[in-house]
C-alpha positions in Angstrom: -7.2 -2.5 -18.3 -7.1 -4.4 -15.0 -4.2 -3.7 -12.7 -2.2 -0.4 -12.8 -1.3 2.0 -15.6 0.8 5.1 -14.8 1.2 7.4 -17.8 3.4 10.4 -18.0 2.8 11.4 -14.3 4.2 14.7 -13.1 3.9 15.9 -9.6 5.0 19.5 -8.6 4.7 20.7 -5.0 4.4 24.5 -4.6 5.3 26.4 -1.4 4.9 30.1 -2.0 7.1 30.9 -5.0 9.2 27.7 -4.6 8.4 24.7 -6.8 9.7 21.2 -6.1 9.3 18.6 -8.9 8.8 15.2 -7.2 7.9 13.2 -10.3 8.9 13.9 -13.9 7.0 12.0 -16.5 6.8 8.6 -14.8 5.2 5.8 -16.8 4.8 2.0 -16.1 2.2 -0.7 -16.0 1.7 -3.6 -13.6 -0.7 -6.6 -13.5 -2.7 -8.4 -10.9 -0.8 -11.3 -9.5 2.4 -9.3 -9.4 4.5 -8.1 -6.5 6.0 -4.8 -7.7 8.7 -3.0 -5.8 9.4 0.7 -6.2 13.0 1.5 -5.2 15.3 4.5 -5.1 17.1 6.8 -2.7 15.3 9.1 -0.3 13.7 11.9 -2.2 13.5 9.9 -5.4 9.7 10.1 -5.4 8.7 6.6 -4.1 6.3 7.7 -1.5 4.9 10.4 -3.7 4.1 7.9 -6.4 2.4 5.5 -4.0 0.3 8.4 -2.6 -0.9 9.3 -6.0 -1.8 5.7 -6.9 -3.6 5.5 -3.5 -5.8 8.5 -4.5 -4.6 10.5 -1.5 -3.2 13.2 -3.7 -3.6 14.1 -7.4 -0.9 14.4 -10.0 0.0 17.8 -11.6 -0.3 16.1 -15.0 -0.6 12.6 -16.4 -3.0 9.8 -15.7 -3.3 6.8 -13.2 -5.7 4.0 -13.9 -6.3 1.3 -11.3 -8.7 -1.5 -12.1 -10.2 0.6 -14.9 -10.7 3.7 -12.7 -9.1 7.0 -13.6 -7.8 7.7 -10.1 -6.9 11.4 -10.7 -10.5 12.1 -11.7 -12.2 10.5 -8.7 -14.0 12.8 -6.3 -16.5 12.6 -3.4 -18.2 9.3 -3.0 -16.4 7.7 -5.9 -13.1 8.5 -4.3 -14.3 7.2 -0.9 -15.4 3.9 -2.5 -12.1 3.6 -4.3 -10.2 4.1 -1.0 -12.5 1.7 0.9 -12.8 -1.2 -1.6 -10.3 -1.0 -4.5 -7.1 -0.3 -2.7 -5.8 -1.4 0.7 -2.9 0.7 2.2 -0.3 -0.4 4.6 1.2 2.8 6.1 4.7 2.9 7.5 3.4 4.5 10.7 0.6 1.9 11.0 -2.2 4.5 11.0 -4.3 2.7 13.6 -7.0 4.4 15.6 -5.7 4.6 19.2 -9.2 4.7 20.8 -10.3 1.5 19.1 -9.5 -2.1 20.0 -7.5 -4.1 17.5 -10.6 -5.9 16.3 -12.5 -2.6 16.0 -9.6 -1.2 13.8 -10.0 -4.0 11.4 -13.8 -3.8 11.5 -13.9 -0.1 10.8 -13.3 0.0 7.0 -15.8 -2.8 6.6 -18.5 -0.9 8.5 -17.8 2.2 6.4 -18.3 0.0 3.3 -21.7 -1.1 4.6 -21.1 -4.5 6.1 -23.0 -5.5 9.2 -21.2 -5.5 12.6 -21.7 -9.3 12.7 -20.1 -9.8 9.3 -17.3 -7.3 10.0 -16.4 -8.8 13.3 -16.3 -12.3 11.9 -14.0 -11.3 9.1 -11.9 -9.2 11.4 -11.3 -12.1 13.7 -10.4 -14.3 10.7 -7.9 -11.7 9.4 -6.3 -11.2 12.8 -5.9 -15.0 13.1 -4.1 -15.0 9.7 -1.6 -12.4 11.0 -1.1 -14.1 14.3 -2.9 -11.6 16.4 -6.0 -13.6 17.5 -5.0 -13.4 21.2 -4.8 -9.6 21.2 -8.1 -8.6 19.6 -9.4 -6.6 22.6 -6.1 -4.7 23.1 -5.6 -1.2 21.9 -2.7 -0.2 19.6 -0.7 1.4 22.5 -0.6 -2.0 24.1 1.2 -3.6 21.1 4.8 -3.6 19.9 5.6 -1.9 16.6 5.8 -5.3 14.9 2.4 -6.3 16.3 0.9 -3.0 15.1 2.2 -3.6 11.6 0.6 -7.1 11.6 -2.7 -5.4 12.5 -2.1 -2.7 9.8 -1.9 -5.5 7.2 -5.2 -7.0 8.4 -6.8 -3.5 8.1 -5.5 -3.1 4.6 -7.0 -6.5 3.6 -10.4 -5.9 5.4 -12.5 -5.2 2.3 -10.6 -7.6 0.0 -9.1 -5.0 -2.2 -7.7 -5.8 -5.7 -4.7 -3.6 -5.1 -2.5 -3.4 -2.0 -0.1 -0.5 -1.5 2.6 -0.5 1.2 5.0 2.3 2.0 8.2 0.9 3.7 6.3 -1.8 5.5 9.3 -3.4 7.1 11.3 -0.2 7.9 10.6 -0.3 11.7 10.4 -4.0 12.2 12.7 -6.7 13.5 13.8 -9.3 10.9 11.3 -12.0 12.0 8.3 -9.7 11.8 9.6 -8.1 8.6 9.9 -11.5 7.0 6.3 -12.3 8.1 5.0 -9.1 6.5 7.0 -9.8 3.3 5.6 -13.3 3.0 2.1 -12.1 3.6 2.4 -9.5 0.9 3.9 -12.0 -1.6 1.1 -14.5 -0.8 -1.5 -11.8 -1.6 0.1 -11.3 -5.0 0.8 -14.8 -6.0 -1.9 -16.9 -4.3 -4.8 -14.3 -4.0 -4.0 -12.8 -7.4 -3.9 -9.2 -6.2 -1.6 -6.5 -7.3 0.8 -5.6 -4.6 3.0 -2.4 -4.9 5.6 -1.8 -2.3 7.9 1.3 -1.9 10.9 0.0 0.0 14.7 0.0 0.7 14.4 -3.6 1.9 16.5 -6.0 -0.2 14.4 -9.0 1.0 11.3 -7.7 -0.6 13.1 -6.6 -3.8 14.6 -10.1 -4.2 11.1 -11.6 -4.2 9.6 -9.0 -6.5 8.2 -9.9 -9.9 9.1 -6.4 -11.1 11.3 -3.6 -9.8 10.7 0.0 -10.7 13.7 2.1 -9.8 13.2 5.8 -9.4 15.9 8.5 -9.3 15.3 12.2 -9.1 11.7 11.7 -9.9 12.2 9.7 -13.1 12.2 6.0 -13.8 15.9 5.0 -13.9 15.1 1.3 -14.6 12.1 -0.9 -14.8 12.4 -4.6 -15.2 11.4 -8.1 -14.1 14.7 -8.9 -12.3 15.5 -7.5 -8.9 18.9 -6.1 -8.1 20.5 -5.9 -4.7 21.6 -2.3 -5.3 19.4 0.6 -4.3 
């Protein structure tokens, strides 16, 4: 199926003889065109779930299908292609390359995907314009505020026009104005661009706009529905 299907996912972290169960049989589905929010207290498994959907780690058991791909089975070039073209990830810590200019940061995933420098730079400038950073293209990340870096991080995530956008606490370190901008950008990607956007967040503003809220507690789904609640 298109979109996302998470089925009976378990994730256990092992450190020596110690085992920590981060997810315990999590299942839910989500469709393209939806803004889905994952909520829950710290330690509930939000970031772990997002990391597994992103293909950056593998579940201990269960399956994750994104746009028809069995994510937990992807290896090598197939995994690289998935990370480059199917999902776009907005990291909480921005994850920008400090030695690159802002434009080069946005170009980089496109170049890895095989686009020409001319095509990549043209799209990078367009995306930076969309996030209000067209006047800072030659600056490096260290010359930007946290809010500006997050705007660039959104542009990087959108570089290869992914079907699925994943964001981990994208407004946690932002002022309210920039946070609102990021929220509107993500909602626009879901509703107007018909992408699936999955956000792990404590932010009530995002939850209030969500099409679906998946609430985690102690690694299990506590509630999953189409109505957002102001409570964490």
